[in-house]
C-alpha positions in Angstrom: 0.0 -0.1 -0.2 1.4 3.1 -1.2 0.4 5.1 2.0 3.2 3.1 3.7 5.7 4.2 1.8 8.0 7.2 2.8 7.5 10.7 1.7 10.5 10.9 -0.8 9.1 7.5 -2.1 5.8 8.8 -2.7 7.2 12.0 -4.2 8.7 10.1 -6.9 5.4 8.7 -8.0 2.8 10.1 -10.5 0.8 13.3 -9.6 -2.2 11.1 -9.3 -3.8 10.5 -5.6 -6.6 8.0 -5.0 -9.0 8.6 -2.1 -11.0 5.4 -1.2 -14.3 6.2 0.6 -16.2 3.8 2.3 -19.0 3.5 4.9 -19.7 2.0 8.3 -23.0 0.4 8.1 -24.7 -2.8 8.6 -24.6 -5.8 6.0 -27.3 -8.2 7.5 -26.1 -11.1 9.6 -23.2 -12.2 7.4 -20.9 -9.4 6.4 -19.0 -7.1 8.6 -20.1 -3.2 9.1 -16.6 -2.5 7.5 -17.6 -4.2 4.2 -17.7 -1.1 2.1 -14.3 0.4 3.4 -12.7 -2.9 2.8 -13.8 -3.1 -0.7 -13.1 0.5 -1.5 -9.5 0.1 -0.2 -8.9 -3.2 -2.3 -10.1 -1.5 -5.4 -8.1 1.5 -4.9 -4.9 -0.4 -3.8 -5.1 -2.5 -7.0 -5.7 0.3 -9.4 -3.4 2.6 -7.6 -0.7 0.1 -8.1 -1.3 -0.1 -11.7 -1.3 3.6 -12.2 1.8 4.4 -9.8 -0.8 6.5 -7.6 -0.5 7.5 -4.3 -3.5 5.8 -2.6 -4.6 7.1 0.8 -6.1 5.0 3.5 -9.9 4.5 3.1 -12.1 7.2 4.8 -14.3 4.6 6.7 -17.2 6.8 7.8 -19.5 8.9 5.0 -23.1 9.1 4.7 -25.4 6.0 5.3 -28.8 7.4 6.6 -30.6 4.4 5.0 -29.1 2.0 7.4 -30.9 3.8 10.5 -32.1 1.2 13.0 -28.8 -1.3 13.3 -26.1 -0.8 15.8 -22.7 -0.1 14.2 -24.0 2.1 11.3 -22.2 5.5 11.8 -22.5 8.4 9.5 -21.9 12.3 9.4 -23.9 15.3 8.1 -23.6 15.4 4.4 -22.5 19.2 4.7 -19.5 18.1 7.0 -18.7 15.4 4.6 -18.8 17.6 1.6 -16.1 20.1 3.2 -14.0 17.2 4.5 -13.6 15.9 1.1 -12.9 19.6 -0.4 -10.4 20.0 2.2 -8.6 16.7 1.4 -8.4 17.5 -2.3 -7.0 21.0 -1.9 -4.3 19.7 0.4 -3.6 17.4 -2.3 -3.5 19.9 -5.0 -1.2 22.0 -2.5 1.2 19.4 -2.5 1.4 19.4 -6.3 -1.3 16.5 -7.5 -3.2 17.4 -10.6 -5.2 14.5 -10.6 -7.1 13.0 -8.0 -9.6 9.9 -7.9 -12.3 9.4 -5.5 -13.3 5.5 -5.3 -16.8 5.4 -4.0 -17.0 2.0 -2.2 -20.8 2.9 -1.0 -23.5 3.8 -3.5 -25.5 5.7 -0.9 -22.8 8.8 -0.9 -25.0 11.1 -2.7 -23.1 14.1 -1.8 -20.0 12.9 -3.5 -21.1 14.0 -7.2 -21.8 17.6 -6.1 -18.1 17.5 -4.6 -16.6 16.4 -7.9 -18.5 19.0 -9.8 -17.6 21.9 -7.5 -13.8 21.2 -7.5 -13.5 21.0 -11.2 -15.7 24.0 -11.8 -13.4 25.9 -9.5 -9.9 24.5 -10.4 -9.6 22.7 -13.5 -7.3 22.3 -15.6 -4.5 22.6 -12.8 -6.7 20.2 -10.6 -8.9 17.3 -12.1 -11.1 15.3 -10.1 -12.7 12.0 -11.2 -15.3 9.9 -9.4 -15.0 6.1 -9.7 -17.7 3.8 -8.8 -15.9 0.5 -8.9 -19.0 -1.8 -9.4 -19.5 -2.4 -13.3 -22.2 -4.4 -15.0 -21.1 -7.7 -15.9 -22.6 -10.8 -17.8 -22.1 -14.5 -16.9 -20.6 -14.1 -13.5 -23.5 -13.7 -11.1 -26.8 -15.7 -11.1 -29.1 -12.9 -10.0 -30.0 -9.0 -10.8 -31.6 -6.2 -8.6 -28.9 -6.5 -5.9 -28.3 -3.4 -4.0 -26.9 -4.4 -0.4 -25.1 -7.4 1.1 -26.2 -9.8 -1.8 -24.5 -12.1 -4.2 -21.9 -9.4 -5.5 -20.7 -7.9 -2.4 -20.5 -11.3 -0.6 -18.7 -13.0 -3.3 -16.2 -10.3 -3.3 -15.8 -10.5 0.6 -15.4 -14.3 0.1 -12.6 -13.5 -2.3 -10.8 -10.7 -0.3 -11.5 -11.2 3.4 -13.1 -14.8 3.5 -12.4 -14.8 7.3 -14.7 -12.1 8.0 -18.0 -13.8 6.1 -20.3 -16.1 8.1 -22.0 -17.8 5.4 -24.0 -19.9 7.7 -25.9 -16.7 8.8 -26.6 -15.3 5.2 -30.3 -14.9 4.3 -31.7 -13.9 0.9 -34.3 -11.4 0.3 -35.3 -9.1 -2.6 -37.7 -6.3 -1.7 -40.6 -5.6 -4.2 -39.9 -2.0 -4.5 -37.0 -0.1 -6.3 -33.9 1.4 -4.8 -35.2 4.9 -5.1 -37.5 4.0 -2.1 -34.5 4.3 0.2 -35.5 8.3 -0.1 -38.5 7.5 1.9 -37.1 5.4 4.9 -34.4 3.1 6.0 -33.6 -0.3 4.3 -35.4 -2.0 7.2 -38.6 -0.5 6.0 -38.4 -2.8 3.1 -36.1 -5.7 4.2 -36.4 -7.0 7.7 -32.9 -8.4 7.8 -31.1 -5.6 6.2 -30.3 -7.5 3.0 -31.0 -6.5 -0.6 -30.1 -9.5 -2.8 -29.3 -13.2 -2.8 -26.0 -13.7 -0.6 -26.5 -17.5 -0.4 -25.3 -17.7 -4.1 -22.1 -16.0 -3.6 -18.6 -17.9 -4.3 -15.0 -16.7 -3.8 -14.6 -17.7 -7.5 -17.3 -15.4 -8.5 -15.8 -12.6 -6.5 -12.3 -13.2 -7.9 -13.6 -12.9 -11.5 -15.6 -9.9 -10.8 -12.7 -8.1 -8.8 -10.3 -8.6 -11.8 -12.9 -7.3 -14.2 -13.9 -4.2 -12.1 -10.0 -3.4 -11.5 -9.6 -3.5 -15.3 -12.7 -1.6 -16.1 -11.9 1.1 -13.3 -8.4 1.7 -14.7 -10.1 2.2 -18.3 -12.7 4.7 -16.7 -10.0 6.9 -15.1 -8.1 7.1 -18.0 -10.9 7.8 -20.5 -12.2 10.6 -17.8 -8.8 12.3 -17.5 -8.0 12.2 -21.3 -11.6 13.6 -21.8 -11.0 16.7 -19.3 -7.6 17.0 -21.0 -6.0 20.6 -20.0 -8.9 22.8 -21.2 -10.6 25.0 -18.2 -13.9 24.4 -19.5 
């Protein structure tokens, strides 16, 4: 991990910094509350290694209001989080980083899109900020669709990356009969008594390995495409 290097070693790397962001939130009975942070850090480390980037330690707490009702789900106010991300990026800019990538490990961090737009509108082209959602669509790996939380995809990734933390004997399947947008109107527990939105019992480590490699490769392509598109123009 590049944040374990010395300052001179980091200075010799590319002017690219990656900021993984997770969430501390319930993941039903079978996954740890740190799942999103573990996955965000794992994606960021692999992508950063390929791109010679300085990868920060994952920010483990963000916004996860939709998981109210479970012990261990911790969040901050959206305005606090917005200001914190801006401070981190501007600190990196002042050190000479011209490119910053956010790796969003939790889909519910709705405030990240405005952060990216705000920073790019003020500081391009000397600073370019890219938002990467590392979970890409795929065909042929998973058996189900419609997963949002703690289902086949996330559980497979954790079985691949941190199997010792997964309690498959406690996994339960549940797919609510409402779309994801209903999380605007209440906690996940309003729609899923067990806090799961998917089919974790179908997860395997091999599915997780295939999907992780696919997402790393697609993530690198996405970041390169975005920075090339932004180029050196100020508008």
